[in-house]
C-alpha positions as CSV (number, residue, x, y, z in Angstrom):
1,X,163.8,99.7,38.7
2,X,163.9,102.7,41.3
3,X,165.7,105.8,39.9
4,X,166.5,107.8,43.5
5,X,168.0,106.5,46.6
6,X,164.9,108.5,48.5
7,X,162.9,105.6,47.0
8,X,164.9,102.9,48.7
9,X,166.6,104.3,52.1
10,X,165.4,103.6,55.4
11,X,164.5,106.9,56.5
12,X,165.7,108.4,59.9
13,X,169.1,107.6,61.5
14,X,170.4,106.0,65.3
15,X,173.3,107.9,66.1
16,X,175.4,108.7,69.3
17,X,177.9,111.0,70.2
18,X,181.6,110.3,69.5
19,X,182.1,110.0,73.1
20,X,179.7,107.6,73.5
21,X,180.9,104.0,74.9
22,X,180.7,100.8,72.3
23,X,178.0,99.5,75.2
24,X,175.9,102.9,74.7
25,X,176.4,102.2,71.0
26,X,175.4,98.3,71.2
27,X,172.7,98.5,73.7
28,X,171.3,101.4,70.7
29,X,171.9,98.8,67.9
30,X,170.1,96.0,70.4
31,X,167.1,98.4,70.8
32,X,166.6,99.3,67.5
33,X,167.5,95.8,66.1
34,X,170.2,97.3,63.6
35,X,173.8,96.7,62.5
36,X,175.2,100.2,62.6
37,X,174.6,103.6,64.2
38,X,176.1,106.9,62.7
39,X,178.8,108.9,65.1
40,X,177.5,112.1,64.7
41,X,178.2,116.0,66.5
42,X,176.2,118.7,65.9
43,X,174.6,116.7,63.1
44,X,177.3,115.9,61.1
45,X,178.5,112.6,60.4
46,X,181.5,112.1,61.8
47,X,181.8,107.8,60.8
48,X,179.8,104.8,60.6
49,X,179.9,102.3,63.4
50,X,178.8,98.7,62.9
51,X,178.5,95.7,65.4
52,X,181.5,94.2,63.4
53,X,183.6,97.3,64.1
54,X,182.9,96.7,67.7
55,X,183.5,93.0,67.4
56,X,186.8,93.4,65.6
57,X,188.4,96.4,66.5
58,X,187.6,96.7,70.1
59,X,186.3,93.4,71.8
60,X,188.9,91.0,69.9
61,X,191.6,92.9,71.4
62,X,190.8,92.6,74.8
63,X,189.0,96.3,74.9
64,X,187.0,97.2,77.5
65,X,183.5,98.3,75.8
66,X,183.0,100.3,78.6
67,X,186.1,102.9,78.1
68,X,186.5,102.9,74.5
69,X,184.6,105.7,72.4
70,X,182.7,105.2,69.8
71,X,184.8,107.5,67.4
72,X,188.0,105.7,68.3
73,X,186.5,102.4,66.5
74,X,184.1,103.9,63.9
75,X,184.6,104.1,60.3
76,X,185.3,107.7,60.0
77,X,184.5,110.2,57.1
78,X,182.3,107.7,55.7
79,X,181.4,108.0,52.0
80,X,177.6,109.4,51.8
81,X,175.0,109.4,49.3
82,X,172.5,112.1,48.8
83,X,168.2,111.2,48.8
84,X,167.9,112.8,44.8
85,X,171.3,111.1,43.7
86,X,170.8,108.2,41.7
87,X,170.5,104.8,42.7
88,X,172.9,103.6,40.0
89,X,175.3,106.0,42.0
90,X,174.9,104.7,45.4
91,X,175.9,101.6,43.9
92,X,178.7,102.5,42.2
93,X,180.0,104.2,45.7
94,X,179.5,100.7,47.2
95,X,181.3,98.9,44.4
96,X,184.3,101.3,44.5
97,X,184.8,101.7,48.6
98,X,183.6,98.4,49.3
99,X,181.0,99.2,51.6
100,X,177.6,97.6,52.7
101,X,175.8,100.9,53.8
102,X,176.1,104.5,53.0
103,X,174.2,107.2,55.4
104,X,172.1,109.4,53.5
105,X,172.6,113.2,54.0
106,X,170.9,116.2,52.8
107,X,172.2,119.6,53.5
108,X,175.0,118.1,55.8
109,X,172.4,116.4,58.1
110,X,171.8,112.4,58.0
111,X,168.6,111.9,56.8
112,X,168.4,108.3,56.3
113,X,170.6,105.0,55.1
114,X,170.8,102.8,52.3
115,X,172.3,99.4,52.5
116,X,173.5,96.6,49.8
117,X,170.0,94.9,51.2
118,X,167.9,98.1,49.6
119,X,169.9,98.0,46.4
120,X,169.8,94.5,45.9
121,X,167.5,94.6,43.1
122,X,169.6,96.7,41.4
123,X,172.6,95.1,41.6
124,X,171.5,92.3,39.1
């Protein structure tokens, strides 16, 4: 079993500004073949925006994805984990908060993401 988040996380993050349109965010997701981006300002994580957020919190309501900001649709103040935290801590946070992804933050800066798939062997 892996002990630390840094051993299972995906390093690096895709991020958009709070005022980025949902179209910008979706294009970044498509280009990077990912399902989420961080909403950040000055390197600080404000929220997590998923493809599902875009679909259910904006498009399904008829909102224009060109005019809706990433910050208005994202999940604000996400639960985060550190790279030196135990994998078991990440698993516990995901269970407690019913989330599938956690930003990995070190010294206040996002350094990666850890997903349910990354932790699957530890969930058994």
